[in-house]
ZAKELO-673263 format. One record per residue (C-alpha): x, y, z; residue number from 1; residue in one letter. Coordinates in nm, 4 decimals. Each point is the difference from the previous one (the first is absolute). Last residue first. Layout:
// ZAKELO-673263
((X Y Z) NUM A) ...
***
This chain:
// ZAKELO-673263
((-2.0759 0.7837 -8.5771) 252 E) ((0.1297 -0.3324 -0.1158) 251 A) ((0.0349 0.0755 -0.3423) 250 A) ((0.1997 0.3345 0.0467) 249 R) ((-0.1652 0.2958 -0.0551) 248 P) ((0.1315 0.1915 -0.2995) 247 L) ((0.1508 0.3279 0.0364) 246 A) ((0.0891 0.0503 -0.3693) 245 Y) ((0.3513 0.0524 0.0729) 244 R) ((0.0086 -0.2792 0.2693) 243 E) ((-0.1237 -0.2541 -0.2471) 242 I) ((0.2347 0.1196 -0.2644) 241 E) ((0.2779 -0.0458 0.2490) 240 R) ((-0.0949 -0.3321 0.0885) 239 R) ((-0.0166 -0.0892 -0.3598) 238 S) ((-0.3244 -0.0414 -0.1986) 237 L) ((-0.0937 -0.3564 -0.1808) 236 Q) ((-0.0661 0.0804 -0.3709) 235 R) ((-0.3349 -0.0849 -0.1776) 234 K) ((-0.1293 -0.0508 -0.3631) 233 S) ((-0.3233 0.0159 -0.2019) 232 K) ((-0.2838 0.1159 0.2693) 231 A) ((-0.3150 0.0503 -0.1919) 230 Y) ((-0.1903 0.2951 -0.1398) 229 R) ((-0.3128 0.0102 -0.2245) 228 D) ((-0.2478 -0.0848 0.2952) 227 R) ((0.1526 0.2877 0.2001) 226 R) ((0.1198 0.0026 0.3671) 225 W) ((0.1379 0.2852 0.1759) 224 C) ((-0.2964 0.0578 0.2124) 223 D) ((0.0922 -0.3235 0.1839) 222 G) ((0.2770 -0.1666 -0.1674) 221 Y) ((-0.0012 -0.3389 0.1700) 220 L) ((-0.3726 -0.0284 0.0632) 219 K) ((-0.0730 0.1028 -0.3444) 218 Q) ((0.2573 -0.2556 -0.1147) 217 R) ((-0.2064 -0.2794 0.2015) 216 D) ((-0.3344 0.1285 -0.1308) 215 S) ((0.1359 -0.0262 -0.3744) 214 Q) ((0.1396 -0.3433 0.0810) 213 S) ((-0.2933 -0.1852 -0.1119) 212 D) ((0.1083 -0.0012 -0.3626) 211 D) ((-0.2686 -0.0136 -0.2875) 210 R) ((0.2381 0.0518 -0.2647) 209 A) ((0.2992 -0.1483 0.1931) 208 G) ((0.2828 0.1462 0.2064) 207 L) ((0.3358 -0.2076 0.0252) 206 K) ((0.1065 -0.0546 0.3424) 205 R) ((0.2197 0.1036 0.3053) 204 K) ((-0.2385 0.2638 0.1316) 203 L) ((0.2677 0.2256 0.0221) 202 V) ((0.1858 -0.1150 -0.3078) 201 V) ((-0.3116 0.0450 -0.2198) 200 D) ((0.0539 -0.1825 -0.2970) 199 Y) ((-0.1852 0.0995 -0.3311) 198 V) ((-0.1885 -0.2773 -0.1675) 197 G) ((-0.3260 0.2310 -0.0313) 196 I) ((-0.0174 0.3119 0.1696) 195 A) ((-0.2957 0.1193 -0.1921) 194 K) ((-0.0019 0.3351 -0.2050) 193 G) ((-0.1154 -0.1853 -0.3189) 192 A) ((0.3516 -0.0988 -0.0877) 191 A) ((0.1676 0.3428 0.1058) 190 A) ((0.2461 -0.1934 0.2296) 189 P) ((-0.0358 0.1113 0.3629) 188 V) ((0.1858 0.3156 0.0672) 187 D) ((0.2904 -0.0438 0.2482) 186 A) ((0.0876 0.0453 0.3746) 185 M) ((0.3353 -0.0391 0.1572) 184 R) ((0.0341 -0.1039 0.3445) 183 V) ((0.2377 0.1014 0.2519) 182 E) ((0.0421 -0.2703 0.2441) 181 Y) ((-0.0174 -0.0178 0.4229) 180 W) ((0.0262 -0.3213 0.1338) 179 E) ((-0.2357 -0.1867 0.2679) 178 G) ((-0.1641 -0.2121 -0.2814) 177 D) ((-0.0807 0.2964 -0.2328) 176 I) ((-0.0045 0.3538 0.1620) 175 L) ((-0.0280 0.2325 -0.3076) 174 M) ((0.1567 0.3076 -0.1191) 173 L) ((-0.1704 0.1177 -0.3288) 172 R) ((0.1352 0.1321 -0.3352) 171 T) ((-0.1468 0.0798 -0.3364) 170 D) ((-0.2356 0.2509 0.0496) 169 D) ((0.2123 0.1694 0.2774) 168 D) ((0.1212 -0.0863 0.3656) 167 I) ((-0.3088 -0.1567 0.1598) 166 H) ((0.0874 -0.1870 0.3192) 165 R) ((-0.1519 -0.3253 0.1473) 164 F) ((0.0464 -0.2291 0.2924) 163 R) ((-0.0807 0.1950 0.3051) 162 T) ((-0.1794 0.2598 -0.1869) 161 A) ((-0.2708 -0.2494 -0.1228) 160 L) ((-0.0785 -0.0676 0.3713) 159 Q) ((-0.0545 0.3758 0.0499) 158 E) ((-0.1986 0.0708 -0.3023) 157 I) ((-0.2092 -0.3331 0.0771) 156 E) ((-0.0787 0.1220 0.3528) 155 L) ((-0.1026 0.3330 -0.1365) 154 Q) ((-0.2449 -0.1926 -0.2279) 153 R) ((-0.1486 -0.1943 0.2756) 152 Q) ((-0.0692 0.3336 0.2029) 151 V) ((-0.1810 0.1401 -0.3108) 150 R) ((-0.1913 -0.2760 -0.0625) 149 R) ((-0.1306 -0.0164 0.3556) 148 E) ((-0.0869 0.3744 -0.0210) 147 A) ((-0.1828 -0.0653 -0.3329) 146 G) ((-0.1815 -0.2986 0.1355) 145 Y) ((-0.1089 0.1856 0.2896) 144 S) ((0.1493 -0.0890 0.3430) 143 R) ((-0.1242 -0.1903 0.3100) 142 H) ((0.1450 0.0036 0.3206) 141 A) ((-0.2527 0.1414 0.1991) 140 K) ((-0.2669 -0.2441 -0.1279) 139 N) ((-0.3117 0.1367 0.1160) 138 P) ((-0.2323 -0.2027 0.2475) 137 R) ((-0.3131 -0.2105 -0.0528) 136 I) ((-0.0910 -0.1613 0.3539) 135 L) ((0.0037 -0.3710 0.0538) 134 G) ((0.1730 0.0729 0.3392) 133 T) ((0.3076 -0.2134 0.0245) 132 R) ((0.0483 -0.0813 -0.3716) 131 P) ((-0.0452 0.3634 -0.0886) 130 D) ((-0.1676 -0.0029 -0.3453) 129 V) ((0.2270 0.1812 -0.2729) 128 Y) ((-0.0170 0.3127 -0.1879) 127 L) ((0.2179 0.1770 -0.2732) 126 E) ((0.0852 -0.3298 -0.1394) 125 Q) ((0.3486 -0.1268 -0.1009) 124 H) ((0.0583 -0.1606 0.3280) 123 L) ((0.3129 -0.2229 0.0273) 122 Q) ((-0.0207 -0.3545 -0.1067) 121 L) ((0.3205 -0.0172 -0.2353) 120 G) ((0.1073 0.2933 -0.1934) 119 P) ((-0.1887 0.3246 0.0021) 118 R) ((-0.1913 0.1870 -0.2598) 117 H) ((-0.1618 -0.2741 -0.1609) 116 H) ((0.2444 -0.2989 -0.0489) 115 W) ((-0.1839 -0.2097 0.2606) 114 P) ((-0.3182 -0.0024 -0.1774) 113 H) ((-0.2380 -0.2136 0.1544) 112 R) ((0.0685 0.1091 0.3504) 111 N) ((-0.2184 -0.2247 0.2453) 110 R) ((0.2147 0.0048 0.3120) 109 L) ((0.0659 0.3665 -0.0314) 108 D) ((0.2845 0.0685 0.2381) 107 I) ((0.0164 0.3039 0.2098) 106 L) ((0.3431 0.0468 0.1651) 105 E) ((0.1365 -0.0051 0.3356) 104 G) ((0.1620 -0.3451 -0.0364) 103 N) ((-0.3094 -0.1428 -0.1305) 102 R) ((-0.3402 0.1666 0.0615) 101 W) ((-0.2956 -0.1941 -0.1880) 100 E) ((-0.2439 0.0954 -0.2508) 99 V) ((-0.2984 -0.1547 -0.1886) 98 D) ((-0.2061 0.2986 -0.0965) 97 V) ((0.2217 0.2268 -0.2009) 96 A) ((-0.1716 0.2958 -0.1400) 95 I) ((-0.0114 0.1503 -0.3236) 94 M) ((0.1180 -0.2839 -0.2255) 93 D) ((-0.2319 -0.2418 0.1528) 92 D) ((-0.2851 0.2336 -0.0528) 91 I) ((0.0750 0.0210 -0.3675) 90 H) ((-0.0403 -0.3566 -0.0369) 89 A) ((-0.3501 0.0147 0.2168) 88 F) ((-0.1209 0.2368 -0.2567) 87 V) ((0.0373 -0.2676 -0.2837) 86 H) ((-0.3166 -0.1835 0.1695) 85 L) ((-0.2329 0.2813 -0.1171) 84 Q) ((0.1135 -0.0731 -0.3670) 83 V) ((-0.0090 -0.4056 0.0296) 82 A) ((-0.3630 0.0224 0.1505) 81 N) ((-0.0603 -0.2697 0.2100) 80 R) ((0.2038 0.1618 0.2899) 79 R) ((-0.2963 0.2762 -0.0055) 78 D) ((0.1447 0.2823 0.1885) 77 I) ((-0.1739 0.2408 0.2311) 76 G) ((-0.0398 -0.2339 0.3060) 75 A) ((0.3955 -0.1284 -0.0309) 74 S) ((0.0787 0.3746 0.0396) 73 I) ((-0.1783 0.0666 0.3193) 72 E) ((0.1100 -0.3343 0.1325) 71 G) ((0.3716 0.1009 -0.1051) 70 Y) ((-0.0382 0.3224 0.2017) 69 V) ((-0.1334 -0.2065 0.3098) 68 K) ((0.2753 -0.2487 -0.0069) 67 S) ((0.2484 0.2634 -0.0266) 66 W) ((-0.0644 0.1616 0.2906) 65 P) ((-0.0047 0.3825 0.0016) 64 R) ((0.3236 0.2258 0.0573) 63 G) ((0.0401 0.0908 -0.3844) 62 I) ((-0.3435 -0.0160 -0.1679) 61 Q) ((0.0365 0.2951 -0.1853) 60 A) ((0.3246 -0.1310 -0.1655) 59 H) ((-0.1889 -0.2906 -0.1415) 58 L) ((-0.2842 0.2551 -0.1186) 57 F) ((0.2581 0.2383 -0.1971) 56 R) ((0.1916 -0.3225 -0.1673) 55 K) ((-0.3256 -0.1468 -0.1279) 54 L) ((-0.1177 0.3647 -0.1461) 53 P) ((0.3690 0.0351 -0.1459) 52 K) ((0.0071 -0.3126 -0.1683) 51 L) ((-0.1304 0.1014 -0.3452) 50 N) ((0.0835 -0.2701 -0.2517) 49 E) ((0.1313 0.0771 -0.3306) 48 N) ((0.1114 -0.3425 -0.1441) 47 L) ((0.2173 0.0186 -0.3032) 46 G) ((-0.1197 -0.0719 -0.3711) 45 R) ((0.1812 -0.2733 -0.1961) 44 R) ((0.2139 0.0201 -0.2914) 43 G) ((-0.1318 -0.0427 -0.3586) 42 Y) ((0.3093 -0.1977 -0.1792) 41 G) ((-0.1436 -0.3179 0.1244) 40 A) ((-0.3541 0.0024 0.1292) 39 R) ((-0.1711 -0.2368 -0.2642) 38 I) ((0.3113 -0.2057 0.0030) 37 G) ((0.2624 0.0333 -0.3119) 36 L) ((0.0178 -0.1597 -0.3276) 35 F) ((0.2737 0.0243 -0.2539) 34 M) ((0.2640 0.0597 0.2547) 33 P) ((0.2498 0.2812 -0.0781) 32 G) ((0.1877 0.0929 -0.3140) 31 D) ((-0.2539 0.2790 -0.0772) 30 F) ((-0.0103 0.1335 0.3684) 29 Q) ((-0.2353 0.2858 -0.0103) 28 D) ((-0.2496 -0.1392 0.2241) 27 R) ((0.2618 -0.1349 0.2740) 26 R) ((0.2085 0.3406 -0.0259) 25 R) ((-0.3450 0.1881 0.0859) 24 A) ((-0.0610 -0.2140 0.2785) 23 A) ((0.3205 0.0424 0.1504) 22 N) ((-0.0101 0.3845 -0.0038) 21 A) ((-0.3369 -0.0192 0.1445) 20 D) ((0.0842 -0.2367 0.2791) 19 W) ((-0.2697 0.1120 0.2222) 18 T) ((-0.3593 0.0983 -0.1047) 17 K) ((-0.1501 0.3185 0.1413) 16 G) ((-0.1566 -0.0009 0.3498) 15 T) ((-0.3010 -0.1920 0.1246) 14 R) ((-0.3534 0.1647 0.0457) 13 P) ((-0.0838 0.0029 0.3536) 12 R) ((-0.2337 -0.2541 0.1964) 11 E) ((0.2345 -0.1695 0.2241) 10 V) ((0.0639 0.2001 0.3153) 9 I) ((-0.3082 0.2331 0.0135) 8 V) ((-0.2224 -0.3106 -0.1103) 7 K) ((0.1489 -0.2075 0.2751) 6 Y) ((-0.0581 0.2542 0.2436) 5 M) ((-0.3694 0.0002 -0.0698) 4 D) ((-0.1224 -0.0636 0.3188) 3 S) ((0.2104 0.2556 0.2001) 2 R) ((0.1960 -0.1230 0.2734) 1 M) 
***
């Protein structure tokens, strides 16, 4: 591995500041707090690391013993330097070192991010160290983040279709507690554009100024969810209506 790999990865200008809209709002908010922290309202710059050289190096080592490759990496990195030590964090994201076979699947025993790409302890890295031989192997089951997200999105659409139908802007058909209902949507009251005090018949509770149910409503209504709308009333569908709309049964 090239001796200046840590420079190639780390030493690049950071990207533009994030949260620009929120930063401007806080600076211009006259009725806000009298004092702000030194960074408050100005956003933060994002990381801009170039990981492709490290990725190319690791892929070029396929078929070699990981112990030798790791030794070469360690020889060129000073662990006393925090910047250089940061390289090892990226290595763990690219190659699974502590791996085990379980029921025909590769399991990452050191998975620090079980939410990343795949649930549980399944491999998300493109490479792994074969537990039987100690050699670096490609993970044939690997999918890119974009491909994984598309698969997940399709599953969400299919799952939503089993309990939700969009009729028009004001009408939804929803499976609630095992029964199909016609749900009537309404605009949130005009008070600051926030759902304060209105009762959502699907969530079965009032919505507050800083209500945590926004994500719940988004899961319920899918792409039809809007922050300024809520479920005002509902009516259980008859068997004839269920058949007319070709709605799946709750047990299906």
